[in-house]
C-alpha positions as CSV (number, residue, x, y, z in Angstrom):
1,M,0.0,0.0,0.0
2,F,2.8,2.4,0.9
3,K,5.8,3.2,-1.2
4,P,9.1,3.5,0.7
5,L,9.2,7.3,0.2
6,S,5.8,7.7,1.7
7,L,6.8,5.7,4.8
8,F,10.1,7.5,5.1
9,I,8.5,11.0,5.0
10,G,5.6,10.0,7.2
11,F,7.9,8.5,9.9
12,R,10.1,11.6,9.8
13,Y,7.1,13.8,10.6
14,T,6.5,12.0,13.9
15,R,9.9,13.1,15.2
16,A,10.2,16.3,17.3
17,K,11.6,19.6,16.0
18,R,12.1,22.9,17.7
19,R,9.3,24.6,15.9
20,N,6.6,21.9,16.5
21,Q,7.1,20.8,20.1
22,F,3.3,21.1,20.6
23,V,2.7,18.6,17.8
24,S,5.2,16.3,19.4
25,F,3.4,16.6,22.8
26,I,0.0,15.7,21.2
27,T,1.7,12.8,19.4
28,L,3.1,11.6,22.7
29,S,-0.4,12.0,24.3
30,S,-1.8,9.8,21.5
31,F,0.8,7.1,22.1
32,I,0.1,7.1,25.8
33,G,-3.7,7.2,25.4
34,I,-3.8,4.3,23.0
35,A,-1.4,2.3,25.2
36,I,-3.5,2.9,28.3
37,G,-6.7,2.0,26.6
38,V,-5.3,-1.2,25.2
39,W,-3.7,-2.1,28.6
40,A,-6.9,-1.4,30.5
41,L,-9.1,-3.4,28.1
42,I,-6.8,-6.5,28.1
43,T,-6.5,-6.4,31.9
44,V,-10.2,-5.9,32.6
45,L,-11.3,-8.6,30.2
46,S,-8.7,-11.0,31.7
47,V,-10.0,-10.3,35.2
48,M,-13.6,-10.8,34.1
49,N,-12.6,-14.1,32.5
50,G,-11.0,-15.1,35.8
51,F,-14.1,-14.2,37.7
52,Q,-16.3,-16.2,35.3
53,A,-14.0,-19.2,35.5
54,E,-13.8,-19.0,39.3
55,I,-17.6,-18.8,39.6
56,R,-18.1,-21.7,37.1
57,E,-15.7,-23.9,39.0
58,R,-17.4,-23.2,42.3
59,I,-20.8,-23.9,40.8
60,L,-19.7,-27.1,39.1
61,G,-18.0,-28.2,42.3
62,M,-21.6,-28.7,43.6
63,A,-23.7,-28.9,40.5
64,A,-23.4,-31.6,37.9
65,H,-22.4,-31.1,34.3
66,A,-25.7,-32.5,33.2
67,T,-28.8,-34.1,34.9
68,I,-31.3,-36.7,33.7
69,S,-34.7,-36.5,35.2
70,G,-38.2,-37.9,34.6
71,M,-41.0,-35.9,33.1
72,N,-43.1,-36.3,36.3
73,G,-40.3,-35.4,38.7
74,S,-39.1,-39.0,39.5
75,L,-37.3,-41.9,37.8
76,K,-38.3,-45.5,38.0
77,Q,-35.9,-48.3,37.4
78,W,-33.1,-45.8,37.5
79,Q,-30.5,-48.5,38.1
80,S,-30.8,-49.9,34.5
81,L,-30.8,-46.3,33.1
82,D,-27.7,-45.5,35.1
83,K,-25.9,-48.5,33.6
84,K,-26.9,-47.5,30.1
85,I,-25.7,-43.9,30.7
86,Q,-22.3,-45.0,32.0
87,Q,-21.7,-46.8,28.7
88,Q,-22.2,-43.5,26.8
89,P,-19.1,-41.8,25.4
90,H,-17.9,-38.7,27.2
91,V,-19.6,-39.7,30.5
92,I,-17.0,-40.3,33.2
93,G,-19.3,-40.3,36.3
94,S,-22.9,-40.6,37.3
95,A,-24.8,-40.6,40.6
96,P,-28.5,-40.7,41.6
97,Y,-30.1,-38.0,43.7
98,I,-33.3,-36.8,45.3
99,L,-34.0,-33.1,45.5
100,R,-36.8,-31.7,47.6
101,E,-37.6,-28.6,49.6
102,G,-38.0,-28.4,53.4
103,M,-37.5,-26.3,56.5
104,L,-34.8,-26.8,59.1
105,T,-35.3,-25.8,62.7
106,N,-32.9,-25.6,65.6
107,G,-34.5,-24.1,68.7
108,S,-36.3,-20.9,67.6
109,N,-34.3,-20.6,64.4
110,V,-36.0,-21.6,61.2
111,H,-34.7,-21.6,57.6
112,G,-35.8,-23.0,54.3
113,A,-33.4,-25.3,52.5
114,L,-33.0,-27.5,49.4
115,I,-32.6,-31.1,50.6
116,R,-30.5,-33.3,48.4
117,G,-30.4,-37.0,49.0
118,V,-27.2,-38.5,47.8
119,D,-25.2,-41.7,48.1
120,P,-22.0,-40.3,49.6
121,Q,-19.6,-42.7,47.9
122,I,-21.2,-42.5,44.5
123,E,-21.7,-38.7,44.8
124,K,-17.9,-38.3,44.8
125,N,-18.0,-39.2,41.1
126,V,-19.8,-36.1,40.1
127,S,-19.3,-33.6,43.0
128,E,-16.4,-32.1,44.9
129,V,-18.4,-31.3,48.1
130,S,-16.3,-33.9,50.0
131,L,-13.2,-31.8,49.3
132,H,-14.8,-28.6,50.7
133,M,-15.7,-29.7,54.2
134,Y,-15.5,-26.8,56.7
135,R,-16.3,-28.9,59.8
136,G,-17.0,-32.6,60.4
137,S,-16.7,-35.5,58.0
138,Y,-18.3,-36.2,54.7
139,D,-18.0,-39.9,55.2
140,A,-20.1,-39.7,58.4
141,L,-23.2,-39.5,56.2
142,N,-24.3,-43.1,56.8
143,E,-27.5,-44.9,55.8
144,H,-30.4,-45.0,58.4
145,K,-28.3,-42.9,60.8
146,Y,-30.2,-39.7,59.8
147,G,-27.2,-37.5,59.6
148,I,-27.2,-34.3,57.7
149,I,-24.5,-32.0,56.1
150,L,-25.3,-28.3,56.0
151,G,-23.9,-25.4,54.0
152,R,-21.8,-23.1,56.2
153,Y,-24.1,-20.1,56.1
154,L,-27.2,-22.3,56.4
155,A,-25.7,-23.8,59.6
156,R,-24.9,-20.3,60.8
157,S,-28.5,-19.0,60.2
158,I,-30.0,-21.7,62.3
159,G,-27.2,-21.8,64.9
160,A,-26.2,-25.3,64.2
161,V,-22.7,-26.9,64.7
162,V,-21.4,-30.4,64.3
163,G,-23.4,-32.6,66.7
164,S,-26.4,-30.4,66.8
165,K,-29.9,-31.9,66.5
166,V,-32.0,-30.2,63.8
167,T,-35.6,-30.9,62.8
168,M,-36.6,-31.2,59.2
169,V,-40.1,-30.2,58.2
170,T,-41.2,-31.6,54.8
171,P,-44.1,-30.3,52.6
172,S,-45.7,-33.8,52.6
173,A,-48.1,-34.5,55.5
174,N,-49.3,-37.4,57.7
175,I,-52.9,-38.1,58.4
176,T,-53.4,-38.6,62.2
177,P,-56.4,-38.8,64.5
178,A,-55.5,-35.2,65.4
179,G,-55.7,-34.2,61.8
180,I,-53.2,-33.6,59.0
181,M,-49.7,-33.0,60.5
182,P,-46.5,-32.1,58.6
183,R,-43.8,-34.8,58.5
184,L,-41.0,-34.1,61.0
185,K,-37.7,-35.8,61.4
186,R,-34.8,-35.2,63.7
187,F,-31.3,-35.2,62.1
188,T,-27.8,-35.0,63.5
189,V,-25.4,-32.5,61.9
190,V,-22.4,-34.6,61.0
191,G,-20.6,-32.0,58.8
192,I,-20.6,-28.5,57.4
193,F,-19.4,-27.7,53.9
194,E,-18.3,-24.4,52.2
195,M,-18.2,-24.3,48.4
196,G,-17.6,-20.6,48.2
197,H,-20.9,-20.0,46.5
198,N,-23.8,-18.4,48.4
199,Q,-26.5,-20.4,46.4
200,Y,-25.2,-23.6,48.0
201,D,-23.6,-22.5,51.2
202,A,-26.8,-20.7,52.4
203,N,-29.5,-23.0,51.1
204,M,-28.2,-26.6,50.6
205,A,-28.4,-29.6,52.9
206,L,-27.3,-33.2,52.2
207,I,-28.7,-36.4,53.6
208,H,-28.3,-40.0,52.7
209,L,-30.2,-41.2,49.6
210,R,-31.9,-44.0,51.5
211,D,-33.0,-41.6,54.3
212,A,-34.4,-39.3,51.6
213,Q,-36.4,-42.1,50.0
214,T,-37.9,-42.9,53.4
215,L,-38.6,-39.3,54.4
216,F,-40.1,-38.3,51.1
217,K,-42.0,-41.6,50.4
218,M,-39.9,-42.4,47.3
219,K,-39.1,-46.0,47.9
220,G,-37.1,-47.2,44.9
221,L,-37.4,-43.8,43.2
222,V,-35.0,-41.0,42.6
223,T,-35.4,-37.5,41.2
224,G,-32.8,-38.0,38.6
225,I,-29.2,-38.9,37.8
226,R,-26.4,-36.4,37.8
227,L,-23.6,-36.7,35.2
228,K,-20.0,-35.7,35.0
229,L,-18.6,-35.3,31.5
230,D,-15.1,-35.3,30.1
231,D,-15.5,-31.9,28.6
232,L,-17.8,-29.5,30.5
233,Y,-17.6,-26.9,27.6
234,S,-19.2,-29.5,25.3
235,A,-22.0,-30.3,27.8
236,P,-24.8,-28.8,25.6
237,R,-23.8,-31.0,22.6
238,I,-23.2,-34.1,24.7
239,S,-26.5,-33.7,26.5
240,R,-28.4,-33.5,23.2
241,E,-26.6,-36.7,22.0
242,I,-27.5,-38.5,25.3
243,E,-31.1,-37.4,25.1
244,K,-31.4,-38.8,21.6
245,T,-30.4,-42.3,22.9
246,L,-33.2,-42.2,25.6
247,N,-36.9,-42.5,25.2
248,G,-39.1,-39.4,25.2
249,F,-39.9,-39.8,29.0
250,H,-36.6,-38.4,30.1
251,R,-35.3,-34.9,30.1
252,V,-31.5,-34.0,29.9
253,I,-30.5,-30.6,31.1
254,D,-26.8,-29.4,31.1
255,W,-25.2,-26.9,33.5
256,T,-25.4,-24.0,31.0
257,Q,-29.2,-24.3,31.2
258,H,-29.3,-24.5,35.0
259,H,-27.3,-21.3,35.4
260,A,-28.2,-19.6,32.1
261,N,-29.2,-16.3,33.6
262,L,-26.0,-16.0,35.6
263,F,-23.5,-16.6,32.8
264,R,-25.7,-14.6,30.3
265,A,-25.4,-11.7,32.7
266,I,-21.6,-12.1,33.0
267,N,-21.3,-12.2,29.2
268,I,-23.4,-9.1,28.7
269,E,-21.3,-7.3,31.4
270,K,-18.1,-8.3,29.6
271,T,-19.5,-7.1,26.3
272,M,-20.5,-3.7,27.8
273,M,-17.0,-3.3,29.4
274,L,-15.5,-4.0,26.0
275,L,-17.6,-1.2,24.5
276,I,-17.0,1.2,27.4
277,L,-13.2,0.7,27.6
278,S,-13.0,0.9,23.8
279,L,-14.1,4.6,24.2
280,I,-10.7,5.2,25.8
281,I,-9.0,4.0,22.6
282,A,-11.5,6.1,20.6
283,V,-10.6,9.2,22.5
284,A,-6.9,8.6,21.8
285,A,-7.6,8.0,18.2
286,F,-9.3,11.4,18.0
287,N,-6.1,12.8,19.4
288,I,-4.4,11.4,16.2
289,V,-6.9,13.4,14.2
290,S,-6.0,16.6,15.9
291,T,-2.3,15.8,15.6
292,L,-2.5,15.2,11.9
293,V,-4.6,18.2,11.3
294,I,-2.0,20.4,13.0
295,V,0.8,18.6,11.1
296,V,-1.0,19.1,7.8
297,N,-1.3,22.9,8.5
298,D,2.3,23.1,9.5
299,K,3.6,21.1,6.5
300,Q,1.6,22.9,3.8
301,A,4.8,24.3,2.2
302,D,6.4,20.8,2.3
303,I,3.3,19.3,0.7
304,A,3.3,22.0,-2.0
305,I,6.9,21.4,-2.9
306,L,6.3,17.6,-3.0
307,R,3.4,18.2,-5.4
308,T,5.5,20.4,-7.7
309,L,8.2,17.7,-7.8
310,G,5.6,15.3,-9.1
311,A,4.1,13.7,-6.0
312,S,0.5,12.6,-6.6
313,P,-2.4,13.3,-4.2
314,G,-2.4,9.6,-3.3
315,M,1.2,9.7,-2.3
316,V,0.6,12.8,0.0
317,M,-2.4,10.9,1.5
318,R,-0.2,7.9,2.2
319,I,2.4,10.0,3.9
320,F,0.0,11.1,6.6
321,I,-1.8,7.8,6.9
322,A,1.7,6.3,7.5
323,Q,2.3,8.8,10.3
324,G,-1.0,8.1,12.0
325,M,-0.6,4.4,11.7
326,L,2.9,4.5,13.2
327,I,1.4,6.2,16.3
328,G,-1.4,3.6,16.5
329,V,0.9,0.6,16.0
330,V,3.5,1.7,18.6
331,G,0.7,2.6,21.1
332,T,-1.1,-0.7,20.5
333,L,2.1,-2.7,20.8
334,L,3.0,-0.9,24.0
335,G,-0.5,-1.5,25.4
336,V,-0.6,-5.1,24.4
337,I,2.7,-5.9,26.0
338,T,1.8,-4.1,29.2
339,G,-1.7,-5.6,29.3
340,I,-0.3,-9.2,28.8
341,L,2.3,-8.7,31.6
342,T,-0.3,-7.3,33.9
343,A,-2.9,-10.0,33.2
344,Q,-0.4,-12.8,33.7
345,N,0.9,-11.3,37.0
346,I,-2.2,-9.7,38.5
347,E,-2.4,-12.3,41.3
348,T,1.0,-11.0,42.4
349,I,0.5,-7.3,41.7
350,V,-2.7,-6.9,43.6
351,P,-1.5,-8.5,46.9
352,A,1.6,-6.2,46.7
353,L,-0.6,-3.1,46.2
354,E,-2.8,-4.3,49.1
355,S,0.2,-4.6,51.4
356,V,1.5,-1.2,50.4
357,L,-1.9,0.6,50.8
358,G,-2.8,-1.3,53.9
359,F,-6.3,-2.5,52.9
360,K,-7.9,-5.4,50.9
361,F,-9.6,-4.5,47.7
362,L,-12.1,-7.4,47.9
363,A,-12.9,-8.0,51.6
364,P,-13.8,-11.7,52.2
365,D,-16.7,-10.8,54.5
366,V,-18.3,-8.8,51.7
367,Y,-17.4,-10.3,48.4
368,L,-18.0,-13.9,47.2
369,I,-14.4,-14.0,45.7
370,S,-11.8,-12.2,47.8
371,D,-8.9,-12.7,45.4
372,L,-8.6,-11.1,42.0
373,P,-8.4,-13.9,39.5
374,S,-7.2,-13.5,36.0
375,E,-7.4,-15.6,32.8
376,M,-5.9,-14.0,29.8
377,R,-7.3,-15.2,26.4
378,W,-5.4,-14.6,23.2
379,S,-8.8,-14.0,21.5
380,D,-9.4,-11.0,23.7
381,V,-5.9,-9.7,23.0
382,I,-6.4,-10.0,19.2
383,V,-9.8,-8.3,19.4
384,T,-8.4,-5.5,21.5
385,A,-5.5,-4.9,19.1
386,T,-7.7,-5.1,16.1
387,I,-10.1,-2.5,17.6
388,S,-7.2,-0.2,18.4
389,F,-5.6,-0.5,15.0
390,S,-8.9,-0.1,13.2
391,L,-9.7,3.1,15.1
392,T,-6.3,4.4,14.4
393,V,-6.6,3.9,10.6
394,L,-10.0,5.5,10.6
395,A,-8.6,8.5,12.4
396,T,-6.0,9.1,9.8
397,I,-8.3,9.2,6.8
398,Y,-9.8,12.7,7.1
399,P,-6.5,14.6,7.8
400,A,-4.7,12.7,5.1
401,W,-7.5,13.5,2.6
402,R,-7.3,17.2,3.5
403,A,-3.5,17.1,2.9
404,S,-4.0,15.5,-0.5
405,R,-6.4,18.4,-1.5
406,I,-3.9,21.1,-0.9
407,Q,-3.1,23.1,-4.0
408,P,0.6,24.0,-4.4
409,A,-0.1,27.6,-5.7
410,E,-2.3,28.5,-2.8
411,A,0.1,26.9,-0.2
412,L,3.1,28.8,-1.5
413,R,1.4,32.1,-2.1
414,Y,2.7,33.7,1.1
415,E,6.0,31.8,1.4
């Protein structure tokens, strides 16, 4: 696109001279503005990727990659279905479960909860709750012992600790001579878990699968089967493939559907941050416009001489496009390098700043995630660099076009 002479002259115009120090200052401001915009955009997108990955890992530590359930809320003959599912490709673990709602009481404290009945040993194939025990033992959840494991904040809300006796009130009722009475059952708290996600820590309670079948009158039945897949990002596709192998009386839902609103909100927020921070780069690009306009006015005599020596309007236009592109390329490269270094070392930089300033940016008693995670993706880097370079090129078009329209006779009239 550019001939060597156009590049040579355009690059020379970016260097400072005594009579155009102001132009050099604006050029430097454009360099810095573009670099800061690119650096901020790469860093913020990497942090948002880190938050998204952290939340996803914490959710999937408790939730399954996919679940199979019956159309009427329960599965019959689930053992044969489980064996069939384990033979499916991409399925590396499965576990039956019962999910119901209830109320837990301890003294005068009452709190609603999601009651999940699980087989503790089989559940390890699909869940990481056994690795996140805050108090007590996961293996103490034995059949017919009526033990219960509570989320940390659920236990706190009802004032329960390991060894406490809590009463579970279920929606189903018993008919007695005194009338219809709710079903009540005393459980012993054998453990408290903390997954780091409020949805589970404040609302989930685990009991043994056999105890759940007895309590909820589901002898031989389960709510569904939880699955762990070899690739969680392919869960939607694998779920559809599994559903095709089953009859029409089963429903397969993957984790992206269970938490669709959360991850959709995160993606929308990430997109909006991309647009907002791109405005920083856009402002720096407009600085390039002002820089080139001043340079064009300052170099009118030079342009006129080049035109009289045979330079075409296209060549003049390429000179100033080359100058603007040099500013954009250098600023973008500086921002990309700084952004990559910051994104890859942010987990070291932030603690160092916290120790210097004497306070924590994300207090653990306020925020779900107290550390600032980062996950740099090269796709974000490429998109950011492309946006920066494109805005730079667009910013050079108008000043370069004005330079190409200068007439030699008018420019040299007062020289």
